[in-house]
VMD Tcl script that draws the C-alpha trace (Angstrom):
set ca {
  {55.82 3.52 31.40}
  {56.52 0.10 31.15}
  {56.46 -1.57 28.19}
  {53.12 -2.56 28.08}
  {51.63 0.45 27.47}
  {54.01 1.80 25.28}
  {52.29 -0.99 23.06}
  {49.42 -0.22 23.73}
  {49.49 4.07 22.93}
  {52.03 2.83 19.79}
  {49.12 0.76 18.52}
  {46.09 3.23 19.33}
  {48.14 5.60 17.32}
  {48.62 3.75 14.71}
  {45.03 2.34 14.56}
  {43.88 6.41 15.14}
  {46.27 6.77 11.61}
  {44.35 4.59 9.23}
  {41.76 5.71 6.84}
  {38.57 5.23 8.13}
  {36.18 3.18 5.98}
  {33.81 5.43 3.38}
  {30.30 4.41 4.99}
  {28.36 2.64 2.49}
  {25.17 4.22 1.46}
  {22.55 1.73 -0.36}
  {20.99 3.58 -3.28}
  {17.14 2.46 -2.23}
  {15.01 2.94 -5.15}
  {10.93 3.75 -5.49}
  {9.70 0.71 -5.73}
  {11.51 0.52 -2.75}
  {9.59 3.33 -0.96}
  {6.29 1.28 -1.68}
  {3.59 1.55 0.94}
  {1.46 -1.13 2.91}
  {-0.98 1.23 1.05}
  {0.68 1.36 -2.34}
  {0.75 -2.86 -2.39}
  {-2.74 -3.13 -1.94}
  {-3.71 -0.56 -4.26}
  {-1.91 -2.67 -7.39}
  {-3.27 -5.42 -5.96}
  {-6.99 -4.25 -6.29}
  {-6.19 -2.72 -9.70}
  {-4.43 -5.87 -10.71}
  {-7.61 -8.25 -9.19}
  {-9.91 -6.05 -11.27}
  {-8.04 -6.30 -14.38}
  {-8.25 -10.15 -13.96}
  {-12.25 -9.77 -13.10}
  {-12.65 -8.76 -16.20}
  {-11.62 -11.89 -17.86}
  {-13.56 -14.04 -15.67}
  {-17.25 -15.22 -15.49}
  {-19.41 -16.53 -13.38}
  {-18.75 -17.66 -9.39}
  {-15.18 -16.95 -9.82}
  {-15.89 -13.33 -11.04}
  {-17.63 -13.36 -7.80}
  {-15.49 -14.47 -5.64}
  {-12.97 -12.12 -7.42}
  {-14.73 -9.66 -6.57}
  {-15.59 -10.12 -3.18}
  {-12.09 -10.39 -2.79}
  {-11.62 -6.73 -4.42}
  {-14.30 -5.29 -2.22}
  {-12.37 -6.32 0.70}
  {-9.10 -5.09 0.00}
  {-11.00 -1.62 -1.09}
  {-11.80 -1.30 2.59}
  {-9.09 -2.43 4.09}
  {-7.25 0.38 2.41}
  {-9.56 3.10 2.59}
  {-9.60 2.41 6.44}
  {-5.62 2.26 6.66}
  {-5.53 5.60 5.16}
  {-8.37 7.34 7.26}
  {-7.01 6.04 10.19}
  {-3.76 7.41 9.34}
  {-5.56 11.02 8.45}
  {-5.21 10.82 4.67}
  {-8.60 11.90 4.20}
  {-8.49 13.47 0.80}
  {-5.85 10.81 -0.44}
  {-8.41 8.57 0.69}
  {-10.97 10.28 -1.45}
  {-8.73 10.36 -4.62}
  {-7.91 6.85 -4.55}
  {-11.43 5.45 -3.99}
  {-11.72 7.39 -7.42}
  {-8.90 5.85 -9.15}
  {-10.20 2.61 -8.13}
  {-13.56 3.34 -9.00}
  {-12.61 4.66 -12.84}
  {-10.59 1.66 -12.99}
  {-13.61 -0.91 -12.32}
  {-15.60 1.14 -14.92}
  {-13.36 1.15 -17.64}
  {-12.70 -3.04 -17.03}
  {-15.85 -4.08 -15.85}
  {-18.67 -1.70 -17.59}
}
mol new
graphics top color blue
foreach p $ca { graphics top sphere $p radius 0.5 }
foreach p [lrange $ca 0 end-1] q [lrange $ca 1 end] { graphics top cylinder $p $q radius 0.2 }
display resetview
């Protein structure tokens, strides 16, 4: 063996003896796991509460936005095969709407 092979083999052995770095795992909060549908539901609930404090055309515009987001949410759930979840989500939205808007 030549000098270069001996040096290369020595370096490789040193490298293999070094302790391997521990893998760093990011701790994932429950908030990080929220789905697109979860964000939509939160936005709908927030807008319903906001609409309760509004009147006239501003309230109408907010309600139109709420209806659009609700349709988007329910269609998304149904397209993913979550029919029962869509039904329960619709009930949650309706209860909140009745509570805030009467």
